[in-house]
N, C-alpha and C positions, 0 to 999 in steps of 0.2 A: 504493500500500500504506500510505501515511500513516505510514511507519516513525518519522519524527521526532516527529510528534504523539502516536503511541501510546506511544513511549518516555517522553515528558514525562508523559503520563497515568499510566503505570505508576509512575513515580517519585513522583508526587503522591499517588496513592491507595494504594500499598503502603508502609505506614509501620510501623516497629518500635514497639510499644507495650507498656508494662508496666501491667497492670491494665485494668479496664473503662474505655473511653475517655471516658465522660461524667464520672465523678468525677475522672479524671486531667486532663481539660480544665479542670475547675473549679480543680484544684490548679495547673495551668499559668497560668491567669489570675491566681490569687492570688500565685503566685511572682513573676510579672512586676510586679504592683502593689506587692508588698513591696520588690522591688528598686528600683523607681523612688521609693518612699517612704523608702528607706534605713533599713529597720527594724533592721538590724544595729547601727546607731549611735543611732537614736531610739526612744524608748519608744512602744509601740503603745497608742492610746487605744480605738479600735474598728475593726471590720472588717465591711463589709456586702457580702453576696452577693445578687444578683438574677439569676434564671435562668428560661429558658423552661420550660414544662410538660414538654416532651419530655426536656429535660436532667434535671430533677428526678425524673421518672419512672424514668429509667435510672440515676440516681445514688443513690437512696434506700437500696436494699437489698443492693447488691453489696459484697463485702468489698474493702477496699483492701489491696494487697499488703504483707505484712510486719507488718500491724497487728492482724489478727484481729478487726477492727471495721469498721463501715460508717457512712455518713452524709455528707450534703452539708456539714455544718459541719466534720466531721473532714477532709474533702478540702480545704476552704478553709484550715483551720488548718495542715495539713501543708504546703501550698503556701507559706504565709507563712513558716513556719519554715525551709523550704528556701531561699526567697528567691533563686532562680536559675532562669530559664526556658530556659537554653541546651540542656537535654537534651530539649526537646520532650515527646513523650508518654511518655518515660522519666524524667520530672521527679522521680518519687518513688523512683527506684532507689537502693539502698544506704542506706535510712533506718536511723538508729541508734535504740536504745531511748530515749536522751535526747531525740531529736527527736520521737518519738512521744508521749512523756510531756509535753513542752512544748506540743504541739498540744492534747492532752487538757486540760491546765491552762488554756489559753485558753478552751476551751469551758466548763469549770467556772466560770471567772471571769466568764462572761456577756458577753464583749466581741465575740462574733460573732453577727450576725443574718443570717437567710436567708429570702428571700421570693420569691414568683412575680413575674417581670418582666411588664410590660405590653407588651413588644415583640411584634410579630406574627411574628417569625422563629421557626422551630421549633428552631433551634440558636442560642441566645443566652446568653452568660454575662457578667455585669458584676460586677467586684470593686472596692470602694473601701476603701482602707486609710488611716486617719487616725493620725498619730503626734502627739507633743507639738509637733513643729516643722513638719510638712509633711503633705500628703496626695497620694495618687495614685489614679487611676481607670483601669482597663483593661477593654476589651471584646473578647471573642472572639465571632465570629459566622460563620455559614454553614459553616465547617469547624472541626474540633476544634483545629487549631493556628493558625488565622487570627487573630492579634492585630491587630484592625482599628483600634483606637482607644486612645491613651494620653494622659492629661491629668495634669499635675503642677502643683499649686498654681495652678490656673486657666489654665495655659499648655498649649495643645494641642501635644504632641510628635509625634503621628502620627494621621492620620485617613484611613483607606482604606475607610470604611464604604460609600461610594457606588461603590467600585471593588474589590469583593471577588472571590474566586476563583470563585464560582459561575457568573458570566457567562462566564468563560474555559472552565470545564468544559462549559457548554452549547454553546459554540462548537465545541469539539473533539468533543463528543458528537454534534452534528448531522452530523458527517462520518462517524461510525461506522455500521456496519451489521453484521449477522451475516456477510455476504459478505466485507466488508473484514477483519473479525477472523479469519475462517477462512483467508483468503489470507495474512495476516500470520503466523499461527501456523505455517503450513507452510513459510514462507520465511525467518523471522528467524534471525539468527546467535546460537545459544544462548550463545556465549562472551561476548556483550555484555550478558547479562541475569542478573547475579548476584542481583538482587532475587528472581527466581523461585526460584533455588536456595536463597537464604536463607530464603524462606518455607517451603520444604519442610523444611529443617533445623530451624528454630525451632519450627514448629508440630508437627512430628513429635516433637520432644523433650518438649514439654509434654503431648502425647498419651500418650507412654510414661510420663511422670511420673504422670499421672492414673490409668493402669492399675496402676502399682506401689504408690501410696500412697492413703490415704483423703482425699478432698476432697468437700465438698458432699454431694449426694445419691448420689454414687458410681454414677451411671448407667452410665458406660462400664465401670467396674471390675466392676459386677454382671453386665453382659452377658458380660464376659471370664470371670468365675467360672463362669457357666452353661455357657460353651463348654468350659472346662477340666474341668467336672464331667460332661460328656457329655450334659447336659440339652438343649442346643441344638447345632446343627451348627457346625463350624468352617469356615463358608463365607465368601465374599466379603462378602455383605450384613451378616452378624452381626459380622464383624471390622471392617468399615468403621464400623458403628454404634458399636462399642466404642471404637475408637481416637479417633473424632471427638468422641463424647460425653465421653470421659475428659479430653480437652483442655479442653473447656468446663467440666467439673466443676472442674478445677484452677484455671482462670482465674477463674471466678466466686467461688471460695473464697479468692482472694487469694494464689495461688501467685506466687512471686517470679521466675518465668521469664517472659521477654518473648515476645511473639508477633508475627507479621507480620499487621497489620490490613489490611482491605480496605474502602475507602470509609468510613473512620472507625470501623470496628467490628472488634474482635478476633475475636468469634465468627463474623463474616462471613469474615474471613481464614482461620480454622480450618476452617469449613465449605466454603469454596472450595478448600481444599488437601487435607485429610486423607482424604476419601472416595476421591479420585483416587489418593493415595499408597497407601492400603490395597488398592485394586484392583490397582495396579501390583505391589505386593509379592506378591500371590497369583498374578498372571499371569507374573511373572518375565520382564519385558521390558527392553530397553535403557534406560539412564538418560536418554538424549536424548529418547526417546518420552515419558517422564514429564515432563520439563521442558516440552515442547510442550503436553502435555495440561493441566498445571497453569497454564501461561500462558493457554491457551484458557479455562479455568475462571475465572481472575482477571479476564480481559478481559470475558467475558460478564457477570460479576457487576458490574463497574464500569459497563459499558454500560447495563445495566438500572437500576442504582442512580442514575445521572445523571438518569434520567427519574422514577424512583421516589421520590427524595428521601433525604437522609441519615438523617432521623428520621421515623418514621411510626407510625400506629396498627397497621400490619401488620408482621409479624415479618420482619426483614431476612435471617434464616437461610433463608427460603424462596427469596429471590433468589440467595443464595450457593450453595444446594443445586442450583438450576437451573444455575448455572455448573458445579458439579461433575458434574452429570449429563452435560453436554456433554463434559467432560474424560474421563469414563468411556467414553462412546461412542467418543471419539477413540482411547482405548487399545485398544478392541476392533476398531479398523479401520473404524469407521463413517464414511460420507462426510458432506458438508455437508447433504444432504437428511435424513439420519438425525439429525444434530445438531438441525436445525429441528424434527424430530418429537419428540425428547425434551423440547425446550423447551415444545412444545404440551402434552405429557403432564404436565409439572411444573406449568405455569400453570393447567391445568384441574383440578389436584388440591389443592394445599396453599395456594393463594392467600389464602384467608380466615383464616389463622392470625394471631391478634392478638398484638401486643406489649404486655405489661403490665409492662414495666420489666425491667432487668437484675437477675438473681438466680440462685440455685442451680438453679431450675427450668428455666432456659434450656437446660441440658444435655439435658433431655427433648425439648425442641423441636428441638434440633440432631440428636438421635438419630432422631426422627421424620422430619425433613427428609432426613437421610442415607438412610434406608430408602426414602423416596419417590424420591430421586435414582437409586438402584440399580434400583428397579422400573421407573421411567420409561425408563431407558437400555435395560434388557432388552426391554421392550415395543417400543421404537423400533427396536432391532436386529432384531427379528422382523417389522418392518414394520407394527406396530400403533400407530396414532396417533388421539388424540381428534379427532373431526370438527368442522367448523365449525357443524354443527347444534346443538352442545352449548354452552349457556351463553355465556360471554364469549369463546369460541374463534372465531377468524377463519380463513379460508383462508390468508391471509398472516400468518405468524408475527410479523412486525414489528407488525402491527395488534393482534395478541393482546397483545404486550408493552405497547403503548400503552393498551389497555383496562385491563390490570392496574395500570398506573401512574396511570391516571385514578382508579381505585378508591382507590389509596393516597393520592393527593393531594386528591381532591375528595369521595370517598364516605365517608371515615372521620373527618371533622372532629369530628362530634358524638361518635363513639366514643372518640376521643382524649380529649376533655373528660371523658366519663363515666368512663373508666378512671382518669384522674388524680384525679377527685373521690373515687372509691371508695378509691384507695390512700391519699389524704390524710386520709380520714375514718374509716378503720378503727379499731376500739377496740383 
């Protein structure tokens, strides 16, 4: 059952995060560099950020919690002001007005530069902080919290660049399969998995916040208002779309509530959790059933994302919604064969959804993916499955997953470049 390995994987990939993980990862690298450069005692001369295209794409337009503003320079400046990397992806929690203003002053003074890195890695962040007395260089790569390299005044303090976490992920991922995950979910001791319970609590809280107050495009709140007005029905699908999209609305708009991320993305954590929670609320089932269903959703998302890659030209919400469709089938009493069917239906439906960066509009994609998750689950429960004669679908669902991941990794390289070029060159 690989209980130990799966437990390690869950602890690594389910991480509490405040704000969109790309600008937060920039802030984390900057906070570490500032700490090593001792900026609290030394005057800062200049700060340089180098980041991969995928990081820049996802950090450009999403609001940073508590600031009402966005931007990769602001994320860098805030990290330097905080100067403490101990909180991980919650590095910017509890920002004061004075700290925000100090960060904006740095930007106005022109001491921060931000450029595209020449690294071939999709997830790469490098921050160099020069003070009047010292300098520090910090690199995060492969995962949002992996501080792989630290250099201070020419002396290398840490260098794990050739021994990063992705190889360990691949090793564990190679042992996983849908069969293994299904067996684990049916047998694990729920008392040992507080992370699953925490993901339900945190992500539901931000979903309810997004339904209650105005954030971003108000995708979820608008759906809920339509339900309350009697324009659309108060059914499982519409409620799931409303709750899940509302969480994304709030998160993309800079809400100061933390979420449980999945595979480095808060929206993936939200999408893997809340459609299942919404279905459970409507079905009125035991809490233990929900925990196992959400665990199944998170693990399926992690399993596919290991092959899919942390950052891609394809939208990660499609993968997380595939996970949640499995969780929904599980709630309805579907067996392993039905779970495999819903995966086929999902991957034959929304695979081509492009990622054009983190922004308010992500809530629309989350809503669409949630709808697809419910539809796919309902079809699978009726015994209806996309056949292997259709497109990228294979008889073996594991091969279908490999086909989708091949598209994400090999088939979209030019698309990734074009999307970034369009975003950087808009008037």
